[in-house]
C-alpha positions in Angstrom: 57.0 -42.4 146.2 56.0 -40.1 143.6 59.3 -40.4 141.4 57.9 -44.0 141.6 54.6 -43.5 140.8 56.0 -41.5 137.7 58.5 -44.0 136.6 55.4 -46.5 136.6 53.3 -44.1 134.6 55.6 -43.7 131.8 56.3 -47.5 131.4 52.7 -48.2 131.6 51.8 -45.5 129.2 54.3 -45.9 126.6 53.1 -47.8 123.5 50.0 -47.8 125.1 46.7 -48.5 121.6 44.0 -45.5 121.7 41.2 -48.2 121.4 38.9 -49.9 123.0 38.8 -53.4 123.9 35.6 -55.8 122.1 35.3 -57.3 125.4 31.0 -57.3 126.0 31.6 -55.6 129.1 33.6 -52.8 128.6 32.0 -50.1 129.8 33.2 -45.8 129.7 33.9 -45.9 133.4 35.0 -43.0 135.7 35.4 -42.8 139.3 35.5 -40.2 142.6 36.8 -41.3 145.4 36.1 -38.5 147.7 36.3 -37.5 151.8 34.8 -35.1 153.7 36.0 -33.5 157.1 34.7 -31.8 159.8 35.8 -28.3 158.2 33.8 -28.4 155.6 37.0 -29.6 153.1 36.8 -32.4 150.4 39.5 -34.3 149.4 39.7 -36.2 146.9 40.9 -38.0 143.2 38.9 -38.6 139.7 40.0 -41.8 137.5 39.0 -41.0 134.0 39.9 -43.6 131.4 42.9 -42.2 128.9 41.1 -43.1 126.5 37.7 -41.0 127.3 39.8 -38.6 127.5 41.5 -39.3 123.8 37.7 -39.2 123.3 37.2 -35.6 124.3 40.6 -34.0 124.2 42.2 -35.4 121.3 46.1 -35.8 123.4 47.2 -38.4 120.3 49.1 -35.3 119.1 50.8 -37.5 116.4 47.7 -39.2 115.3 49.6 -42.1 115.4 47.3 -44.8 117.1 49.4 -44.2 120.6 49.6 -42.6 123.4 53.1 -41.6 125.6 53.8 -40.2 128.9 54.4 -37.1 127.2 51.5 -36.3 124.9 49.3 -36.9 128.2 51.4 -34.5 130.6 51.8 -32.1 127.7 48.0 -32.0 127.6 48.0 -31.5 131.8 46.4 -28.4 132.3 44.1 -28.9 129.9 42.9 -32.0 131.5 42.5 -30.5 134.5 40.7 -27.3 133.3 39.0 -29.9 131.1 38.1 -31.6 135.0 36.8 -28.4 136.7 34.5 -27.3 133.8 32.9 -30.8 134.3 32.6 -31.5 138.1 31.1 -29.1 140.1 29.8 -29.7 143.8 28.3 -27.0 146.3 27.0 -27.7 149.9 23.5 -26.1 150.9 23.3 -24.1 147.9 26.9 -22.3 148.3 29.3 -23.6 145.6 32.5 -25.0 146.8 36.6 -23.5 145.8 37.6 -26.5 143.8 41.1 -27.0 142.7 42.6 -29.7 141.0 45.4 -30.7 140.9 47.6 -31.5 137.0 47.9 -35.6 136.2 50.9 -37.2 138.0 50.0 -40.0 138.0 48.2 -43.5 136.5 46.6 -46.1 137.2 46.0 -49.7 136.1 42.5 -51.7 136.8 39.1 -52.9 135.4 41.8 -53.8 131.5 41.8 -50.1 131.5 44.3 -47.5 132.2 43.4 -44.4 134.2 44.6 -40.6 134.3 44.2 -40.2 138.1 44.0 -36.1 139.2 44.0 -35.1 143.0 41.4 -32.0 143.2 40.2 -30.1 147.0 37.4 -28.4 147.5 36.4 -26.1 150.6 32.3 -26.2 151.4 30.4 -24.7 154.2 30.4 -26.9 156.8 26.9 -28.0 157.5 24.2 -28.8 154.5 23.7 -31.4 151.8 26.1 -31.7 149.5 25.4 -31.4 145.9 27.5 -33.1 142.9 26.9 -32.2 139.4 28.7 -33.9 136.6 29.1 -33.8 132.6 32.1 -35.3 131.9 32.3 -37.3 128.7 28.6 -37.9 127.8 28.8 -35.2 125.2 31.0 -38.7 123.5 29.4 -41.1 124.7 26.2 -41.5 126.4 26.9 -44.6 128.0 29.6 -43.1 130.1 29.2 -43.5 133.8 31.2 -42.5 136.8 31.1 -44.0 140.4 30.8 -41.7 143.5 32.5 -42.8 146.6 31.9 -39.8 149.2 32.2 -40.9 152.9 33.8 -39.5 156.0 34.6 -40.6 159.9 32.2 -42.2 159.9 30.3 -44.2 157.0 30.8 -43.6 153.1 27.3 -43.6 150.2 28.2 -44.9 146.9 26.2 -43.6 143.5 26.4 -44.4 140.0 25.5 -41.2 138.0 25.0 -41.2 134.3 23.9 -39.4 131.0 20.0 -39.2 132.3 20.8 -38.6 136.2 24.0 -36.2 136.1 23.4 -34.5 139.8 22.8 -35.7 143.6 22.2 -35.1 146.2 24.2 -36.1 149.7 23.8 -36.3 153.3 26.2 -37.5 155.0 24.7 -37.6 158.3 21.8 -40.0 156.8 22.5 -43.9 156.8 23.9 -44.9 153.7 23.2 -48.7 153.1 20.0 -48.2 152.3 20.9 -46.0 149.4 23.9 -47.9 148.5 21.8 -51.4 148.7 18.8 -49.3 145.7 22.0 -48.5 143.8 23.9 -51.6 143.6 20.1 -53.4 142.8 19.5 -50.8 140.5 22.8 -51.5 138.4 22.5 -55.1 139.0 19.1 -54.7 136.4 20.6 -52.1 134.1 24.1 -54.4 133.6 22.3 -57.5 132.4 20.5 -56.0 130.2 22.7 -55.0 128.8 25.0 -57.7 129.0 24.3 -58.9 125.3 26.2 -61.7 125.8 24.6 -63.2 129.3 20.6 -61.9 127.1 22.1 -63.9 124.5 22.6 -67.6 126.7 20.0 -67.4 128.6 17.6 -66.5 125.3 19.3 -69.5 123.9 18.3 -72.3 126.9 15.2 -71.1 126.6 14.3 -71.7 122.8 14.5 -75.1 123.6 12.5 -75.3 126.9 9.3 -75.4 124.9 9.8 -78.1 123.2 10.5 -82.0 123.0 13.5 -84.2 121.1 12.0 -87.1 119.7 12.5 -89.3 116.3 15.7 -86.8 115.6 13.4 -84.0 115.6 12.2 -81.0 117.6 8.2 -81.2 119.1 5.6 -79.2 120.3 5.9 -80.0 124.6 1.9 -79.9 125.0 2.6 -80.2 128.9 2.8 -76.8 130.5 4.3 -78.3 133.8 7.9 -79.8 131.8 8.6 -76.9 130.5 7.9 -74.6 133.2 9.6 -77.5 135.6 13.0 -77.3 132.4 13.1 -73.9 133.1 12.7 -73.7 136.8 16.3 -76.4 137.2 18.6 -74.7 133.9 17.5 -71.0 135.1 18.0 -72.3 139.0 21.7 -73.8 137.8 22.5 -70.7 135.8 21.6 -68.9 138.7 23.5 -70.9 140.9 26.3 -71.3 139.4 27.2 -67.5 138.6 26.1 -65.8 142.3 29.1 -68.2 143.7 31.8 -66.8 141.1 30.2 -63.4 141.8 31.1 -63.8 144.6 33.9 -65.4 145.1 35.5 -63.0 142.2 34.4 -59.5 143.5 35.6 -60.9 147.0 39.0 -61.5 145.8 38.9 -65.3 146.7 39.2 -66.0 142.6 41.2 -63.9 140.3 41.1 -65.3 137.0 42.2 -63.8 132.9 39.4 -61.3 132.1 40.0 -62.1 128.6 39.6 -65.9 129.0 36.6 -65.7 131.0 35.3 -63.1 128.0 36.0 -65.3 125.5 34.6 -68.5 127.1 31.3 -67.0 127.1 31.3 -66.5 124.2 31.9 -70.0 123.5 29.3 -70.8 125.7 26.6 -69.2 123.7 28.0 -70.5 121.3 28.0 -74.2 122.4 24.1 -73.7 123.3 23.4 -71.9 120.3 24.8 -75.0 118.4 23.3 -77.9 120.6 19.6 -76.2 119.2 20.7 -76.8 116.4 22.4 -80.0 116.5 21.7 -81.6 119.8 24.5 -83.5 121.6 23.4 -82.9 124.8 19.6 -82.5 126.1 19.3 -82.7 130.2 21.4 -78.9 129.9 20.9 -78.9 133.4 25.4 -79.4 135.0 25.6 -77.0 131.7 24.2 -74.5 132.0 25.9 -74.6 135.8 29.5 -74.5 134.7 28.3 -72.3 131.9 27.7 -70.3 134.6 30.0 -70.3 136.0 32.1 -68.0 133.9 29.2 -65.7 133.2 29.6 -64.9 137.7 33.3 -64.2 136.1 32.4 -62.0 133.9 29.3 -59.9 136.1 32.3 -59.8 138.9 33.9 -58.1 136.0 31.6 -55.5 135.7 30.9 -55.0 139.6 35.1 -54.6 139.8 34.7 -51.6 137.2 31.4 -50.3 139.5 33.7 -49.8 143.0 32.4 -51.5 145.5 32.7 -49.4 149.1 35.3 -50.4 151.4 32.9 -51.1 154.3 29.7 -52.3 152.4 31.4 -54.6 150.2 29.3 -57.7 151.1 26.0 -55.6 150.9 27.1 -54.4 147.7 28.3 -57.8 146.5 24.3 -59.0 147.9 22.5 -56.4 145.9 24.5 -56.6 142.6 23.4 -60.1 142.7 20.4 -59.7 143.0 19.8 -57.1 140.6 21.0 -59.5 138.4 18.7 -61.9 139.4 15.6 -59.6 138.8 16.8 -58.3 135.4 17.0 -62.7 134.4 13.6 -62.8 135.5 12.3 -60.4 133.5 13.8 -61.6 130.4 12.2 -65.3 130.7 8.9 -64.0 131.6 8.5 -61.6 128.8 10.5 -64.6 126.9 9.1 -67.7 127.8 4.8 -66.8 126.9 6.4 -65.4 123.6 7.9 -69.0 123.2 4.9 -71.3 124.5 2.9 -69.7 121.3 5.6 -69.6 118.8 6.1 -73.5 119.8 2.7 -74.8 118.5 3.3 -73.9 115.4 5.6 -75.6 112.5 7.6 -73.0 112.0 8.8 -72.4 115.3 9.8 -75.8 115.2 11.1 -75.9 112.0 12.8 -72.6 111.3 12.6 -70.2 113.6 14.1 -72.1 116.6 16.9 -73.5 114.4 17.4 -70.7 112.3 17.0 -68.1 115.9 20.0 -70.0 117.8 22.0 -70.1 114.4 22.2 -67.0 114.3 22.9 -66.4 118.5 25.8 -68.7 117.4 27.1 -66.2 114.6 26.8 -63.5 116.7 28.9 -65.4 119.3 31.7 -67.1 116.8 32.3 -63.3 115.6 33.5 -62.6 120.1 35.1 -66.0 119.9 37.3 -65.2 117.9 37.6 -61.4 118.8 38.4 -62.1 121.7 40.7 -64.8 122.0 
């Protein structure tokens, strides 16, 4: 079985280009999956993207922009040493004796290739488990690591980043609430850093404060009408992306991430251009259709974070709730500003069309990159 993994790894890495894809959801993410048994021993694996290892260690020996299995194997000791240096585990204040195996296999998921190293740690029998992580941050401060730690009864999941490099875990405590809060937080953060989702939302909001009359944009003086239009559009978007986020995260849908990202770029482009030369004035159903694509994009982010095996549905619901909270925050900030701006001729004639054209140019660039 190990030989098969080696052969698979060889073909996976041979000719791999070391360059990050220009996808808005492609994050620098690592994974730590570990189990703590009754003897205080931890058995686990650490999955790190080859692009991240290239960034911090320079694995591409001949600097030709490609990695081979031989170049990875040649640095396996350095990789193990680097990981051991940047992962510290303690229990009850005492260091756990940790050992890292060399890189023996690769895994391909989330459209990236990950080097996998097994590790073990012998810890005291009782006490709070402390995990401190510092890899990659010096080179990429957006790096994250998803940590899943389990015993025979439950699993706790965390996401560590440059701002929070340390966690303490008490597996005797219930993990559902901790996991719920973590995935709500991740949902909020990931819509705020999802530029394409934000621009799509803004492109939809820009004309909500206006009316189209005689081929021109006019101010909408009725606040009730503005609010009802906004609620209808946001509800259609929310319902649509909630459906496909859940279906994709649970594995019921398996879309091509490349075409999903391309479709998202097209949705932003259409929404922006429709503001300049309106083809559709009632955007509810169009928003719903494009929202289905955005939900698949959110699911891609959720897939990168990883789902606890025993709390998949809870994690999906929490992440989706976080997305909605983040989305609502954007609307609550943007809509009052747009209502005020809509009172000016400058907004109707120049700012709204100009902003839409700017969004369209960004979306066109994404579409060309992702095609």
